[in-house]
C-alpha positions in Angstrom: 99.0 102.7 81.4 101.5 100.9 83.6 102.8 97.5 82.5 101.8 95.1 85.3 104.3 92.4 84.3 107.3 94.7 84.3 109.9 93.5 86.7 111.0 95.7 89.6 114.6 96.2 90.7 114.1 93.5 93.3 112.9 91.0 90.6 109.2 91.1 91.7 106.3 92.3 89.7 103.0 94.1 90.5 101.1 91.1 89.0 99.9 88.3 91.2 99.5 86.2 88.1 103.2 86.8 87.1 104.3 86.0 90.7 102.2 82.8 90.7 103.8 81.8 87.3 107.2 82.2 89.0 106.2 79.9 91.8 104.8 77.4 89.5 107.9 77.3 87.4 109.9 76.7 90.7 107.8 73.6 91.3 105.2 75.0 93.8 101.5 74.2 93.3 99.8 77.6 93.3 96.1 78.3 93.2 94.0 81.4 92.6 92.3 82.6 95.8 89.1 84.6 96.2 89.6 87.9 97.9 88.8 88.6 100.7 87.8 85.1 101.6 91.3 83.5 101.3 89.8 80.4 99.8 91.0 78.7 96.6 88.6 79.2 93.6 89.0 75.4 92.7 89.3 72.1 94.5 92.9 71.7 95.6 93.0 68.2 97.2 94.2 66.5 94.0 97.2 68.7 94.1 98.3 67.1 97.4 99.5 64.1 95.3 100.0 65.4 91.8 101.8 68.3 90.2 99.7 71.0 88.4 100.4 70.9 84.6 101.3 74.0 82.7 97.9 73.8 80.9 96.0 73.6 84.2 98.0 76.7 85.4 97.2 78.7 82.3 93.4 77.8 82.6 93.2 78.6 86.3 95.1 81.8 86.0 93.6 83.0 82.8 92.5 86.2 84.7 94.4 88.1 87.3 93.5 86.4 90.7 92.3 88.1 93.8 95.2 86.4 95.7 97.4 83.3 95.4 97.7 80.3 97.7 100.3 77.5 97.8 99.4 73.9 98.4 101.7 72.7 101.2 100.5 69.2 101.9 
């Protein structure tokens, strides 16, 4: 079975969760998105004014998401 979190030569992975984690660690607010609806699975408005905590990230991304979105303001 292929390791989905293994880094490719370009530094990316095959895992949306792993990519979301990189963005979160870089200071972006990322949310899991329903596929193919392209809508966040949670309410995102509070993240317009507050940063997501590491604990919130871990809870929201406990499972591999259908997609990821970034709160842009």
